[in-house]
CHARMM-style PDB file with segment names, atoms N, HN, CA, C and O in Angstrom:
ATOM      1  N   MET     1       5.600  44.139 -90.297  1.00  0.00      PROA
ATOM      2  CA  MET     1       4.830  43.775 -91.351  1.00  0.00      PROA
ATOM      3  C   MET     1       4.291  45.319 -92.080  1.00  0.00      PROA
ATOM      4  O   MET     1       3.914  45.266 -93.250  1.00  0.00      PROA
ATOM      5  N   ILE     2       4.273  46.603 -91.388  1.00  0.00      PROA
ATOM      6  HN  ILE     2       4.579  46.646 -90.437  1.00  0.00      PROA
ATOM      7  CA  ILE     2       3.987  47.564 -92.365  1.00  0.00      PROA
ATOM      8  C   ILE     2       5.507  47.957 -93.021  1.00  0.00      PROA
ATOM      9  O   ILE     2       5.534  48.416 -94.162  1.00  0.00      PROA
ATOM     10  N   VAL     3       6.731  47.767 -92.287  1.00  0.00      PROA
ATOM     11  HN  VAL     3       6.709  47.393 -91.360  1.00  0.00      PROA
ATOM     12  CA  VAL     3       8.114  48.267 -93.272  1.00  0.00      PROA
ATOM     13  C   VAL     3       7.949  47.391 -94.926  1.00  0.00      PROA
ATOM     14  O   VAL     3       8.209  47.819 -96.051  1.00  0.00      PROA
ATOM     15  N   ARG     4       7.346  45.860 -94.432  1.00  0.00      PROA
ATOM     16  HN  ARG     4       7.135  45.512 -93.519  1.00  0.00      PROA
ATOM     17  CA  ARG     4       7.355  44.905 -95.557  1.00  0.00      PROA
ATOM     18  C   ARG     4       6.336  45.782 -96.591  1.00  0.00      PROA
ATOM     19  O   ARG     4       6.495  46.111 -97.766  1.00  0.00      PROA
ATOM     20  N   LYS     5       5.346  45.993 -95.751  1.00  0.00      PROA
ATOM     21  HN  LYS     5       5.217  45.726 -94.796  1.00  0.00      PROA
ATOM     22  CA  LYS     5       4.312  46.397 -97.214  1.00  0.00      PROA
ATOM     23  C   LYS     5       4.400  47.358 -97.790  1.00  0.00      PROA
ATOM     24  O   LYS     5       3.832  47.467 -98.877  1.00  0.00      PROA
ATOM     25  N   GLN     6       5.292  48.586 -97.147  1.00  0.00      PROA
ATOM     26  HN  GLN     6       5.753  48.498 -96.265  1.00  0.00      PROA
ATOM     27  CA  GLN     6       5.928  49.919 -97.804  1.00  0.00      PROA
ATOM     28  C   GLN     6       6.689  49.026 -98.829  1.00  0.00      PROA
ATOM     29  O   GLN     6       6.097  48.928 -99.903  1.00  0.00      PROA
ATOM     30  N   LEU     7       7.771  48.410 -98.745  1.00  0.00      PROA
ATOM     31  HN  LEU     7       8.252  48.490 -97.872  1.00  0.00      PROA
ATOM     32  CA  LEU     7       9.247  47.762 -99.302  1.00  0.00      PROA
ATOM     33  C   LEU     7       8.315  47.260-100.536  1.00  0.00      PROA
ATOM     34  O   LEU     7       8.741  47.470-101.672  1.00  0.00      PROA
ATOM     35  N   SER     8       7.159  46.657-100.382  1.00  0.00      PROA
ATOM     36  HN  SER     8       6.813  46.486 -99.460  1.00  0.00      PROA
ATOM     37  CA  SER     8       6.662  46.024-101.738  1.00  0.00      PROA
ATOM     38  C   SER     8       5.918  46.794-102.599  1.00  0.00      PROA
ATOM     39  O   SER     8       5.393  46.247-103.569  1.00  0.00      PROA
ATOM     40  N   LEU     9       5.753  48.259-102.363  1.00  0.00      PROA
ATOM     41  HN  LEU     9       6.179  48.704-101.576  1.00  0.00      PROA
ATOM     42  CA  LEU     9       5.897  49.297-103.471  1.00  0.00      PROA
ATOM     43  C   LEU     9       6.970  50.004-103.738  1.00  0.00      PROA
ATOM     44  O   LEU     9       6.830  51.175-104.091  1.00  0.00      PROA
ATOM     45  N   SER    10       8.050  49.519-103.640  1.00  0.00      PROA
ATOM     46  HN  SER    10       8.164  48.567-103.353  1.00  0.00      PROA
ATOM     47  CA  SER    10       9.193  50.049-104.115  1.00  0.00      PROA
ATOM     48  C   SER    10       9.642  49.752-105.345  1.00  0.00      PROA
ATOM     49  O   SER    10       9.507  48.533-105.447  1.00  0.00      PROA
ATOM     50  N   ILE    11      10.178  50.255-106.504  1.00  0.00      PROA
ATOM     51  HN  ILE    11      10.288  51.245-106.421  1.00  0.00      PROA
ATOM     52  CA  ILE    11      10.316  50.079-108.070  1.00  0.00      PROA
ATOM     53  C   ILE    11      12.020  50.610-108.060  1.00  0.00      PROA
ATOM     54  O   ILE    11      12.498  51.616-107.535  1.00  0.00      PROA
ATOM     55  N   ALA    12      12.625  49.637-108.766  1.00  0.00      PROA
ATOM     56  HN  ALA    12      12.237  48.821-109.193  1.00  0.00      PROA
ATOM     57  CA  ALA    12      13.674  49.842-108.934  1.00  0.00      PROA
ATOM     58  C   ALA    12      14.188  49.004-110.111  1.00  0.00      PROA
ATOM     59  O   ALA    12      13.975  47.792-110.130  1.00  0.00      PROA
ATOM     60  N   GLY    13      14.856  49.619-111.090  1.00  0.00      PROA
ATOM     61  HN  GLY    13      15.029  50.604-111.075  1.00  0.00      PROA
ATOM     62  CA  GLY    13      15.210  48.624-111.884  1.00  0.00      PROA
ATOM     63  C   GLY    13      15.670  49.438-113.373  1.00  0.00      PROA
ATOM     64  O   GLY    13      16.034  50.610-113.274  1.00  0.00      PROA
ATOM     65  N   SER    14      15.638  48.751-114.799  1.00  0.00      PROA
ATOM     66  HN  SER    14      15.343  47.799-114.880  1.00  0.00      PROA
ATOM     67  CA  SER    14      15.972  49.057-115.676  1.00  0.00      PROA
ATOM     68  C   SER    14      14.464  49.991-116.166  1.00  0.00      PROA
ATOM     69  O   SER    14      13.457  49.756-115.498  1.00  0.00      PROA
ATOM     70  N   LYS    15      14.371  50.879-117.159  1.00  0.00      PROA
ATOM     71  HN  LYS    15      15.189  51.070-117.701  1.00  0.00      PROA
ATOM     72  CA  LYS    15      13.428  51.924-117.651  1.00  0.00      PROA
ATOM     73  C   LYS    15      12.144  51.050-117.987  1.00  0.00      PROA
ATOM     74  O   LYS    15      11.042  51.557-117.774  1.00  0.00      PROA
ATOM     75  N   ALA    16      12.225  49.840-118.471  1.00  0.00      PROA
ATOM     76  HN  ALA    16      13.120  49.428-118.644  1.00  0.00      PROA
ATOM     77  CA  ALA    16      11.237  48.996-119.038  1.00  0.00      PROA
ATOM     78  C   ALA    16      10.666  48.045-117.663  1.00  0.00      PROA
ATOM     79  O   ALA    16       9.571  47.487-117.722  1.00  0.00      PROA
ATOM     80  N   ALA    17      11.486  47.952-116.532  1.00  0.00      PROA
ATOM     81  HN  ALA    17      12.376  48.405-116.484  1.00  0.00      PROA
ATOM     82  CA  ALA    17      11.002  47.228-115.797  1.00  0.00      PROA
ATOM     83  C   ALA    17      10.386  48.558-114.727  1.00  0.00      PROA
ATOM     84  O   ALA    17       9.932  47.977-113.741  1.00  0.00      PROA
ATOM     85  N   VAL    18      10.287  49.379-114.633  1.00  0.00      PROA
ATOM     86  HN  VAL    18      10.655  49.851-115.434  1.00  0.00      PROA
ATOM     87  CA  VAL    18      10.350  50.627-113.714  1.00  0.00      PROA
ATOM     88  C   VAL    18       8.732  50.856-114.376  1.00  0.00      PROA
ATOM     89  O   VAL    18       7.713  50.907-113.686  1.00  0.00      PROA
ATOM     90  N   ARG    19       8.785  50.973-115.832  1.00  0.00      PROA
ATOM     91  HN  ARG    19       9.612  50.931-116.392  1.00  0.00      PROA
ATOM     92  CA  ARG    19       7.227  50.968-116.381  1.00  0.00      PROA
ATOM     93  C   ARG    19       6.584  50.036-116.133  1.00  0.00      PROA
ATOM     94  O   ARG    19       5.411  50.261-115.836  1.00  0.00      PROA
ATOM     95  N   ASP    20       7.095  48.510-116.146  1.00  0.00      PROA
ATOM     96  HN  ASP    20       8.048  48.328-116.387  1.00  0.00      PROA
ATOM     97  CA  ASP    20       6.189  47.655-115.916  1.00  0.00      PROA
ATOM     98  C   ASP    20       5.510  47.663-114.749  1.00  0.00      PROA
ATOM     99  O   ASP    20       4.296  47.458-114.758  1.00  0.00      PROA
ATOM    100  N   ARG    21       6.280  47.932-113.430  1.00  0.00      PROA
ATOM    101  HN  ARG    21       7.266  48.099-113.422  1.00  0.00      PROA
ATOM    102  CA  ARG    21       5.913  47.858-112.171  1.00  0.00      PROA
ATOM    103  C   ARG    21       4.994  49.174-111.846  1.00  0.00      PROA
ATOM    104  O   ARG    21       4.034  49.258-111.080  1.00  0.00      PROA
ATOM    105  N   LEU    22       5.480  49.983-112.514  1.00  0.00      PROA
ATOM    106  HN  LEU    22       6.260  49.916-113.136  1.00  0.00      PROA
ATOM    107  CA  LEU    22       4.876  51.200-111.889  1.00  0.00      PROA
ATOM    108  C   LEU    22       3.371  50.958-112.837  1.00  0.00      PROA
ATOM    109  O   LEU    22       2.405  51.634-112.483  1.00  0.00      PROA
ATOM    110  N   ALA    23       3.213  50.089-113.915  1.00  0.00      PROA
ATOM    111  HN  ALA    23       3.998  49.541-114.203  1.00  0.00      PROA
ATOM    112  CA  ALA    23       1.632  50.227-114.207  1.00  0.00      PROA
ATOM    113  C   ALA    23       1.089  48.797-113.171  1.00  0.00      PROA
ATOM    114  O   ALA    23      -0.098  48.700-112.861  1.00  0.00      PROA
ATOM    115  N   LYS    24       1.666  48.219-112.918  1.00  0.00      PROA
ATOM    116  HN  LYS    24       2.631  48.298-113.169  1.00  0.00      PROA
ATOM    117  CA  LYS    24       1.020  47.283-111.953  1.00  0.00      PROA
ATOM    118  C   LYS    24       0.741  48.133-110.929  1.00  0.00      PROA
ATOM    119  O   LYS    24      -0.430  48.467-110.746  1.00  0.00      PROA
ATOM    120  N   VAL    25       1.743  48.603-110.122  1.00  0.00      PROA
ATOM    121  HN  VAL    25       2.694  48.331-110.270  1.00  0.00      PROA
ATOM    122  CA  VAL    25       1.024  49.272-108.796  1.00  0.00      PROA
ATOM    123  C   VAL    25       0.010  50.401-109.080  1.00  0.00      PROA
ATOM    124  O   VAL    25      -1.020  50.285-108.415  1.00  0.00      PROA
ATOM    125  N   ILE    26       0.060  51.648-110.051  1.00  0.00      PROA
ATOM    126  HN  ILE    26       0.897  51.742-110.591  1.00  0.00      PROA
ATOM    127  CA  ILE    26      -1.240  51.753-109.960  1.00  0.00      PROA
ATOM    128  C   ILE    26      -2.623  51.078-110.580  1.00  0.00      PROA
ATOM    129  O   ILE    26      -3.692  51.690-110.598  1.00  0.00      PROA
ATOM    130  N   GLU    27      -2.455  49.759-111.074  1.00  0.00      PROA
ATOM    131  HN  GLU    27      -1.588  49.262-111.059  1.00  0.00      PROA
ATOM    132  CA  GLU    27      -3.391  49.442-111.183  1.00  0.00      PROA
ATOM    133  C   GLU    27      -4.215  48.454-109.717  1.00  0.00      PROA
ATOM    134  O   GLU    27      -5.374  48.093-109.513  1.00  0.00      PROA
ATOM    135  N   GLU    28      -3.159  48.332-109.087  1.00  0.00      PROA
ATOM    136  HN  GLU    28      -2.217  48.626-109.252  1.00  0.00      PROA
ATOM    137  CA  GLU    28      -3.262  47.432-107.780  1.00  0.00      PROA
ATOM    138  C   GLU    28      -3.788  48.529-107.079  1.00  0.00      PROA
ATOM    139  O   GLU    28      -4.948  48.315-106.729  1.00  0.00      PROA
ATOM    140  N   THR    29      -3.288  49.786-106.701  1.00  0.00      PROA
ATOM    141  HN  THR    29      -2.345  49.961-106.985  1.00  0.00      PROA
ATOM    142  CA  THR    29      -3.675  50.995-105.774  1.00  0.00      PROA
ATOM    143  C   THR    29      -4.376  51.593-106.144  1.00  0.00      PROA
ATOM    144  O   THR    29      -4.951  52.143-105.205  1.00  0.00      PROA
ATOM    145  N   GLN    30      -4.979  52.055-107.600  1.00  0.00      PROA
ATOM    146  HN  GLN    30      -4.512  51.608-108.363  1.00  0.00      PROA
ATOM    147  CA  GLN    30      -5.691  53.206-107.645  1.00  0.00      PROA
ATOM    148  C   GLN    30      -5.045  54.519-107.003  1.00  0.00      PROA
ATOM    149  O   GLN    30      -5.924  55.233-106.520  1.00  0.00      PROA
ATOM    150  N   PRO    31      -4.193  54.860-106.910  1.00  0.00      PROA
ATOM    151  CA  PRO    31      -3.373  55.958-106.319  1.00  0.00      PROA
ATOM    152  C   PRO    31      -4.200  57.453-107.063  1.00  0.00      PROA
ATOM    153  O   PRO    31      -4.577  57.417-108.234  1.00  0.00      PROA
ATOM    154  N   ASP    32      -4.386  58.678-106.199  1.00  0.00      PROA
ATOM    155  HN  ASP    32      -4.079  58.707-105.248  1.00  0.00      PROA
ATOM    156  CA  ASP    32      -4.634  59.440-106.387  1.00  0.00      PROA
ATOM    157  C   ASP    32      -3.358  60.746-106.859  1.00  0.00      PROA
ATOM    158  O   ASP    32      -3.424  61.866-107.365  1.00  0.00      PROA
ATOM    159  N   GLU    33      -2.202  59.808-106.342  1.00  0.00      PROA
ATOM    160  HN  GLU    33      -2.149  58.898-105.931  1.00  0.00      PROA
ATOM    161  CA  GLU    33      -0.948  60.770-106.568  1.00  0.00      PROA
ATOM    162  C   GLU    33      -0.124  59.802-106.051  1.00  0.00      PROA
ATOM    163  O   GLU    33      -0.546  58.795-105.482  1.00  0.00      PROA
ATOM    164  N   PHE    34       1.218  60.105-106.249  1.00  0.00      PROA
ATOM    165  HN  PHE    34       1.561  60.923-106.711  1.00  0.00      PROA
ATOM    166  CA  PHE    34       2.713  59.348-106.020  1.00  0.00      PROA
ATOM    167  C   PHE    34       3.563  60.538-105.456  1.00  0.00      PROA
ATOM    168  O   PHE    34       3.622  61.704-105.847  1.00  0.00      PROA
ATOM    169  N   ILE    35       4.021  60.087-104.717  1.00  0.00      PROA
ATOM    170  HN  ILE    35       3.973  59.140-104.399  1.00  0.00      PROA
ATOM    171  CA  ILE    35       5.059  60.289-103.646  1.00  0.00      PROA
ATOM    172  C   ILE    35       6.475  59.506-104.025  1.00  0.00      PROA
ATOM    173  O   ILE    35       6.778  58.319-103.908  1.00  0.00      PROA
ATOM    174  N   VAL    36       7.286  60.746-104.570  1.00  0.00      PROA
ATOM    175  HN  VAL    36       7.041  61.711-104.665  1.00  0.00      PROA
ATOM    176  CA  VAL    36       8.447  60.145-105.389  1.00  0.00      PROA
ATOM    177  C   VAL    36       9.662  59.961-104.302  1.00  0.00      PROA
ATOM    178  O   VAL    36       9.889  61.051-103.779  1.00  0.00      PROA
ATOM    179  N   VAL    37      10.512  58.925-103.800  1.00  0.00      PROA
ATOM    180  HN  VAL    37      10.327  58.039-104.225  1.00  0.00      PROA
ATOM    181  CA  VAL    37      11.529  59.718-103.179  1.00  0.00      PROA
ATOM    182  C   VAL    37      13.078  58.751-103.716  1.00  0.00      PROA
ATOM    183  O   VAL    37      13.055  57.576-104.083  1.00  0.00      PROA
ATOM    184  N   SER    38      13.875  59.314-103.657  1.00  0.00      PROA
ATOM    185  HN  SER    38      13.893  60.269-103.359  1.00  0.00      PROA
ATOM    186  CA  SER    38      15.196  58.481-104.193  1.00  0.00      PROA
ATOM    187  C   SER    38      16.719  58.795-103.146  1.00  0.00      PROA
ATOM    188  O   SER    38      17.307  59.750-102.638  1.00  0.00      PROA
ATOM    189  N   GLN    39      16.830  57.377-103.247  1.00  0.00      PROA
ATOM    190  HN  GLN    39      16.352  56.601-103.659  1.00  0.00      PROA
ATOM    191  CA  GLN    39      17.764  57.537-101.949  1.00  0.00      PROA
ATOM    192  C   GLN    39      19.270  57.667-102.817  1.00  0.00      PROA
ATOM    193  O   GLN    39      20.314  57.366-102.238  1.00  0.00      PROA
ATOM    194  N   VAL    40      19.277  57.966-103.722  1.00  0.00      PROA
ATOM    195  HN  VAL    40      18.429  58.210-104.193  1.00  0.00      PROA
ATOM    196  CA  VAL    40      20.593  58.066-104.846  1.00  0.00      PROA
ATOM    197  C   VAL    40      21.311  59.490-103.994  1.00  0.00      PROA
ATOM    198  O   VAL    40      20.904  60.651-104.042  1.00  0.00      PROA
ATOM    199  N   TYR    41      22.596  58.897-103.166  1.00  0.00      PROA
ATOM    200  HN  TYR    41      22.926  57.954-103.127  1.00  0.00      PROA
ATOM    201  CA  TYR    41      23.366  59.860-102.748  1.00  0.00      PROA
ATOM    202  C   TYR    41      24.120  61.137-104.212  1.00  0.00      PROA
ATOM    203  O   TYR    41      24.298  62.257-103.734  1.00  0.00      PROA
ATOM    204  N   ASP    42      24.387  61.070-105.252  1.00  0.00      PROA
ATOM    205  HN  ASP    42      24.243  60.160-105.641  1.00  0.00      PROA
ATOM    206  CA  ASP    42      25.189  61.465-105.956  1.00  0.00      PROA
ATOM    207  C   ASP    42      23.751  62.291-106.846  1.00  0.00      PROA
ATOM    208  O   ASP    42      22.744  61.782-107.339  1.00  0.00      PROA
ATOM    209  N   HSD    43      24.239  63.862-106.767  1.00  0.00      PROA
ATOM    210  HN  HSD    43      25.057  64.275-106.367  1.00  0.00      PROA
ATOM    211  CA  HSD    43      23.018  64.275-106.844  1.00  0.00      PROA
ATOM    212  C   HSD    43      22.965  64.394-108.619  1.00  0.00      PROA
ATOM    213  O   HSD    43      21.788  64.470-108.974  1.00  0.00      PROA
ATOM    214  N   ALA    44      23.696  64.420-109.508  1.00  0.00      PROA
ATOM    215  HN  ALA    44      24.651  64.358-109.219  1.00  0.00      PROA
ATOM    216  CA  ALA    44      23.668  64.290-111.030  1.00  0.00      PROA
ATOM    217  C   ALA    44      22.978  62.882-111.441  1.00  0.00      PROA
ATOM    218  O   ALA    44      22.431  62.705-112.529  1.00  0.00      PROA
ATOM    219  N   ALA    45      23.070  61.994-110.514  1.00  0.00      PROA
ATOM    220  HN  ALA    45      23.514  62.137-109.629  1.00  0.00      PROA
ATOM    221  CA  ALA    45      22.592  60.552-110.581  1.00  0.00      PROA
ATOM    222  C   ALA    45      20.529  60.661-110.031  1.00  0.00      PROA
ATOM    223  O   ALA    45      19.431  60.422-110.532  1.00  0.00      PROA
ATOM    224  N   ARG    46      21.080  61.142-108.812  1.00  0.00      PROA
ATOM    225  HN  ARG    46      21.972  61.337-108.404  1.00  0.00      PROA
ATOM    226  CA  ARG    46      19.761  61.312-108.631  1.00  0.00      PROA
ATOM    227  C   ARG    46      18.523  62.067-109.576  1.00  0.00      PROA
ATOM    228  O   ARG    46      17.401  61.609-109.791  1.00  0.00      PROA
ATOM    229  N   LEU    47      19.180  63.564-110.140  1.00  0.00      PROA
ATOM    230  HN  LEU    47      20.091  63.936-109.965  1.00  0.00      PROA
ATOM    231  CA  LEU    47      18.709  64.048-111.175  1.00  0.00      PROA
ATOM    232  C   LEU    47      18.038  62.856-112.554  1.00  0.00      PROA
ATOM    233  O   LEU    47      16.933  62.637-113.049  1.00  0.00      PROA
ATOM    234  N   ARG    48      19.086  62.464-112.696  1.00  0.00      PROA
ATOM    235  HN  ARG    48      19.985  62.642-112.293  1.00  0.00      PROA
ATOM    236  CA  ARG    48      18.595  61.332-114.255  1.00  0.00      PROA
ATOM    237  C   ARG    48      17.926  60.462-114.032  1.00  0.00      PROA
ATOM    238  O   ARG    48      17.270  60.057-114.992  1.00  0.00      PROA
ATOM    239  N   SER    49      17.707  59.594-112.417  1.00  0.00      PROA
ATOM    240  HN  SER    49      18.239  59.923-111.637  1.00  0.00      PROA
ATOM    241  CA  SER    49      16.515  59.050-112.104  1.00  0.00      PROA
ATOM    242  C   SER    49      15.160  59.431-112.179  1.00  0.00      PROA
ATOM    243  O   SER    49      14.140  58.825-112.509  1.00  0.00      PROA
ATOM    244  N   PHE    50      15.440  60.826-111.713  1.00  0.00      PROA
ATOM    245  HN  PHE    50      16.269  61.318-111.445  1.00  0.00      PROA
ATOM    246  CA  PHE    50      13.924  61.893-111.877  1.00  0.00      PROA
ATOM    247  C   PHE    50      13.732  61.938-113.108  1.00  0.00      PROA
ATOM    248  O   PHE    50      12.538  61.900-113.407  1.00  0.00      PROA
ATOM    249  N   GLU    51      14.722  62.030-114.285  1.00  0.00      PROA
ATOM    250  HN  GLU    51      15.691  62.060-114.042  1.00  0.00      PROA
ATOM    251  CA  GLU    51      14.288  62.152-115.377  1.00  0.00      PROA
ATOM    252  C   GLU    51      14.181  61.168-116.417  1.00  0.00      PROA
ATOM    253  O   GLU    51      14.154  61.510-117.600  1.00  0.00      PROA
ATOM    254  N   LEU    52      14.108  59.750-115.988  1.00  0.00      PROA
ATOM    255  HN  LEU    52      14.130  59.473-115.028  1.00  0.00      PROA
ATOM    256  CA  LEU    52      14.183  58.570-116.680  1.00  0.00      PROA
ATOM    257  C   LEU    52      12.330  58.081-116.109  1.00  0.00      PROA
ATOM    258  O   LEU    52      11.416  57.499-116.693  1.00  0.00      PROA
ATOM    259  N   LEU    53      12.452  58.595-114.919  1.00  0.00      PROA
ATOM    260  HN  LEU    53      13.195  59.068-114.445  1.00  0.00      PROA
ATOM    261  CA  LEU    53      11.095  58.388-114.607  1.00  0.00      PROA
ATOM    262  C   LEU    53       9.852  59.502-115.106  1.00  0.00      PROA
ATOM    263  O   LEU    53       8.660  59.311-115.346  1.00  0.00      PROA
ATOM    264  N   SER    54      10.623  60.630-115.140  1.00  0.00      PROA
ATOM    265  HN  SER    54      11.592  60.785-114.945  1.00  0.00      PROA
ATOM    266  CA  SER    54       9.650  61.904-115.727  1.00  0.00      PROA
ATOM    267  C   SER    54       9.096  60.993-117.370  1.00  0.00      PROA
ATOM    268  O   SER    54       7.926  60.852-117.728  1.00  0.00      PROA
ATOM    269  N   GLU    55      10.161  60.572-118.004  1.00  0.00      PROA
ATOM    270  HN  GLU    55      11.111  60.687-117.713  1.00  0.00      PROA
ATOM    271  CA  GLU    55       9.997  59.996-119.525  1.00  0.00      PROA
ATOM    272  C   GLU    55       9.226  58.681-119.448  1.00  0.00      PROA
ATOM    273  O   GLU    55       8.755  58.119-120.436  1.00  0.00      PROA
ATOM    274  N   ILE    56       9.157  58.345-118.500  1.00  0.00      PROA
ATOM    275  HN  ILE    56       9.539  58.802-117.696  1.00  0.00      PROA
ATOM    276  CA  ILE    56       8.309  56.843-118.309  1.00  0.00      PROA
ATOM    277  C   ILE    56       6.829  57.596-118.291  1.00  0.00      PROA
ATOM    278  O   ILE    56       5.938  57.205-119.045  1.00  0.00      PROA
ATOM    279  N   VAL    57       6.682  58.427-117.603  1.00  0.00      PROA
ATOM    280  HN  VAL    57       7.406  58.744-116.990  1.00  0.00      PROA
ATOM    281  CA  VAL    57       5.214  58.682-117.314  1.00  0.00      PROA
ATOM    282  C   VAL    57       5.038  59.568-118.420  1.00  0.00      PROA
ATOM    283  O   VAL    57       3.850  59.439-118.717  1.00  0.00      PROA
ATOM    284  N   ARG    58       5.457  60.233-119.042  1.00  0.00      PROA
ATOM    285  HN  ARG    58       6.422  60.337-118.801  1.00  0.00      PROA
ATOM    286  CA  ARG    58       5.294  60.963-120.076  1.00  0.00      PROA
ATOM    287  C   ARG    58       4.966  60.318-121.251  1.00  0.00      PROA
ATOM    288  O   ARG    58       4.253  60.873-122.087  1.00  0.00      PROA
ATOM    289  N   GLU    59       5.482  59.018-121.432  1.00  0.00      PROA
ATOM    290  HN  GLU    59       6.062  58.568-120.752  1.00  0.00      PROA
ATOM    291  CA  GLU    59       5.086  57.848-122.150  1.00  0.00      PROA
ATOM    292  C   GLU    59       4.163  56.534-122.352  1.00  0.00      PROA
ATOM    293  O   GLU    59       4.053  55.608-123.156  1.00  0.00      PROA
ATOM    294  N   SER    60       3.463  57.064-120.959  1.00  0.00      PROA
ATOM    295  HN  SER    60       3.552  57.816-120.305  1.00  0.00      PROA
ATOM    296  CA  SER    60       2.554  55.782-120.395  1.00  0.00      PROA
ATOM    297  C   SER    60       0.934  56.486-120.888  1.00  0.00      PROA
ATOM    298  O   SER    60       0.800  57.710-120.905  1.00  0.00      PROA
ATOM    299  N   PRO    61       0.097  55.811-121.163  1.00  0.00      PROA
ATOM    300  CA  PRO    61      -1.085  56.187-121.625  1.00  0.00      PROA
ATOM    301  C   PRO    61      -1.646  57.301-121.211  1.00  0.00      PROA
ATOM    302  O   PRO    61      -1.063  57.782-120.240  1.00  0.00      PROA
ATOM    303  N   ALA    62      -2.740  58.009-121.655  1.00  0.00      PROA
ATOM    304  HN  ALA    62      -3.214  57.618-122.444  1.00  0.00      PROA
ATOM    305  CA  ALA    62      -3.420  58.977-120.384  1.00  0.00      PROA
ATOM    306  C   ALA    62      -4.396  58.833-119.479  1.00  0.00      PROA
ATOM    307  O   ALA    62      -4.941  59.595-118.680  1.00  0.00      PROA
ATOM    308  N   ASP    63      -4.537  57.399-119.840  1.00  0.00      PROA
ATOM    309  HN  ASP    63      -4.094  56.780-120.489  1.00  0.00      PROA
ATOM    310  CA  ASP    63      -5.381  56.885-118.306  1.00  0.00      PROA
ATOM    311  C   ASP    63      -5.104  56.533-117.177  1.00  0.00      PROA
ATOM    312  O   ASP    63      -5.903  56.205-116.299  1.00  0.00      PROA
ATOM    313  N   ASN    64      -3.256  56.602-117.077  1.00  0.00      PROA
ATOM    314  HN  ASN    64      -2.608  56.869-117.790  1.00  0.00      PROA
ATOM    315  CA  ASN    64      -2.281  56.269-116.276  1.00  0.00      PROA
ATOM    316  C   ASN    64      -2.315  57.419-115.307  1.00  0.00      PROA
ATOM    317  OT1 ASN    64      -1.514  57.462-114.373  1.00  0.00      PROA
TER     318      ASN     64
END
């Protein structure tokens, strides 16, 4: 049950899908902060993943 709950907060997909799911998670949980973990083995791909997340956060409205 704990694993299922944690996995329900996992987010993956296209930039648009991640943006939409992240907004929903923020709305549902009202977090103070996020801890982001990436299981991408390739270092360059992992950095790109974090860059895309950074773009999503910067593009989001200030109240999120």
